[in-house]
N, C-alpha and C positions, 0 to 999 in steps of 0.2 A: 649705326649698324651693330659696333662692340655693344654699348646703352642696351638693345632690345636684346641681344643673346643674355647677358647678364639678368636680367627681367625675368625671362626667359626661364633662364636655370634656376632663378630664385622663386620662381612660383611651381616647377618642378621639383624642388629641395623641399618646399614647402607640405606642398600635396604628398610624398612620400612622407613625409614626417608623419603626418595628419593621420593616413593611412595604417603606419604601421601602428600608433599610438591609441587610436580608437578597434581597431579590426583583432587585432592579436588577445585571445582568451588563455589566459596561465593556467599551469600545473597544477596551481596550489586551488586553485578555484571548480577545478573541477576532481579533483581526489577525496576518494573518501577517507575515514579514522584519521587522519592527518594527529599529529601530538607532539605541538612543536614548544608545550611547558612540560612533557616528560611526565604528565599524571599519570601517565598508564603505562610502565613499561611494557617489553615485549617477554613473555611470557609468562608473565604477570597472572595468577589469578583473581579470577574477577566472578563475588559473586551475587545474584538475584536477590532483591527481595521485593517481589510479584507479587500484590494482593492478588486471592482468589479472587479470579472473575465472579460477576454476580448480574443474572439475570435481567434483562434489561424491556422496553415496549419496541416489540418486530425481529426480536431472537428468533428465531426456529431451531425447535428442539427435536433432539429422536427420542421417542420412547418403544422400549422393547418392552415385552412383562411376556412371560414366561411360565408357567407354573409345572410341579416336577411330572407331571404325566408328559409335559409337552419334550422337557427333555430330554425322558426315558424314550418315548418313542423316537426321537430325532435327530437324539444325537446334541450334543451342546454347540459343533460348530456347523451344523448341517444351517438352521433357523438364521445363523450371519449369514450364511453363503446365502439363501435364497433371498436375501434380504435386498444383500450385496449387490446380486445379480439385476434385480427388479427396480432399482434404484439409476444402474449404470443404462440399465436401457433407457429409464424417464432420463437420462444427463446426454445422452446419445447429439438432440438436439441443443448442444450449447446452454439449456437452460438449467435451472436451479434445482438439482439432484430432488431438493429436500421441500422442496414448493408444496408436491402435493402430498409425502407422506409426514411429514415434521408438523409440531406442533405451535402455530404465531402468538408470542407473548402479546397480548392487547393492551392495551390503553391504563388496562385495574391491575395488571401484574397478575392476566388470567389466563391457561389456557383450558380447551376442555377436552375434554379425554369422553369413550363413549362409556358406556354404562355410569361412571359416577359424576361425570358433567365436569361443570365449572373448577378446576385447583388454583390458589395463589402461590406463582411461583417469582411473582416480584423483588427483585434486590438479593434470592435465593442463591445459592453456590448449588454447582450442581446436584453436589451431594445432599443439602437440603432438601431441594428436591425431592431427590428418587427419592428420601426416606418417605417425605409429605405426601407424595405419590404409592408409594405403597403402602401407607397409612390408613388412603381412602379406598383404597382396594380390598384390604383386609374384609371390607364390610360386607364382599359378592364374593370372594375366593373364600376357600377355607383349608385346601391345599397349601402348600408350601410353593414360594413364589421366587422368580426371581425379578429383579427389575430393573433396568440399565437405563439410565440415562445422560445422554450424550449432544453436544451442540453440533447444530446440523451446519458445520465445517463453518469454515471464516468468511465474512463478506465483507468485502472497500472496494470504495474506488480510487481510482488512480486518472487523476486527469491535470491538463497542463501540459509541462516538455517531457511528457515520458514520449516511448518510442511507440507503445502499445496501448493507449488508454481507454480504459472501462472500466467495470464495472465486473469481479471476480468474486467464485466462493472456491476455497481451499479447504478439501477435507483434511482438519488436519487441527489439533489441538491447541497447537501454539504457533508464529511465525513472525518471526524478526522484522523488524520495516525494512532491513536490505535485501531479505527474502521475497517481498510484496514489493518493494522495485526491481527487482530481478525477473518476478512473472508478470511486468509489466513491461519487459521488454529491455530496463532500463532508461536511466531517464537522459536525452538529448545533450548536446554538448555545451548547450544555449542556456542549460536549466540553470536556476540559482540554488544551488548545492544546501546553502547558509541558512537560505533562508524557505526552509518547505514546511507550507500550512499543514496541519496535521488538525480536522475538523473529528473533534469527536466525541460521541454522544456520554452524558449521562443522567442517571435517575431525574434528575432536576431541570435535565435540559442538553444545550449544547454549548464543547468549550474550541475555540480557537486557539492551537499554541504553534510556535513557532520553534521551529527545531535547527541545529547546522550539522548538516550529517558528513560536512569534511570533519569535526571535531569527536575525536575519539572518546570523548566521554561520555558521548549519547548512548553508549552500549551501556551505563550506568544510569541512567534517568528511566524516568517510568512510562518514556513515549518506544523505547528500544523492542518490546514486545506488541506487534497489532492488537487490536481488538476488534471484535464483530462490528460491522456499521461504519468503522473509521470511515475517512477520507481526506485522502492525501494529493495537494495541488503544489506542484511544479510552477514559476514564475520563472519568467524568459528573465535574461541580463539585457542589459540596451544594446548588446550586440547587434539582438535581433529585430530594435526600430532602427537601428544603424545602416544595418542589408548589409552588414558587411560578414565575410567569411566565415564560417566556422574552425577551419587550420590552416595553417601553414599556405599548402596550395592553394587553395580558393582567396586564400589572402591575399599570394602573389598574384595571383591571375586576374587579383579587384586591382589591384597597383598597378598594375602596367597597361591593363585597360581604358583607367581611371587616366594617366599622365598619357596615352595615345590620344586618349577624345580631349584633351586641353590640348597638346597638343597643337594638334591638326587645328582647333577653334585657332591658338592663336596665331598660324601660317593662317589663316585665309582671313582675321583684323591684321593682318601686316603685309 
């Protein structure tokens, strides 16, 4: 009888140890921007060496062209306000508000504008594209021109262990990877923050980059700022495969349930 009780007690302790060892996720695995090596001290100024973005295949740019007469008649802000209102109306259904009004860069790096036709802007900066478009329009317009070229927002995709996975369009010129993650609802507890896959498009093709968001040095890397058409994939930890709890309360509930089940089985056997 004593031997049977000791066997049961040993099995329960073993189960408890295994459950605790496999179900808990330490804070070290989920805390962003850790600095164990003190490589970036607090309050230090971090400078950015960001190469200016160059237009690629599938980018959408917003081109606004106004003559001097347009500016005098409508004022400097009226045309912008009208365009903004129209685009907001197009985007109310959750679609891409620049898809219908912007100009898409094709495989040859060209966009097609009214009057002038095709203009090559591939691998140009926005300022270089603006100058090229303005130069082409000079053949058709004799008055003073105002040409503005902007990216039609930053498009990126977040999938895997995100709370709100999906494709997003952010209407701004620059966005950090943490802003992109926050916009997708942050990552789940079981996401591998130290092995995030960044799929980035380049003029010659696509590259896969593995980045560590737990390490503060990400701020100094070329992947700190999101680029148009980036894709972020968050892989789950092994705890997802094991089916263990994501926090202490869930883990304790799982352990208690498992111990109860084992005890019940042992009682039935004996």
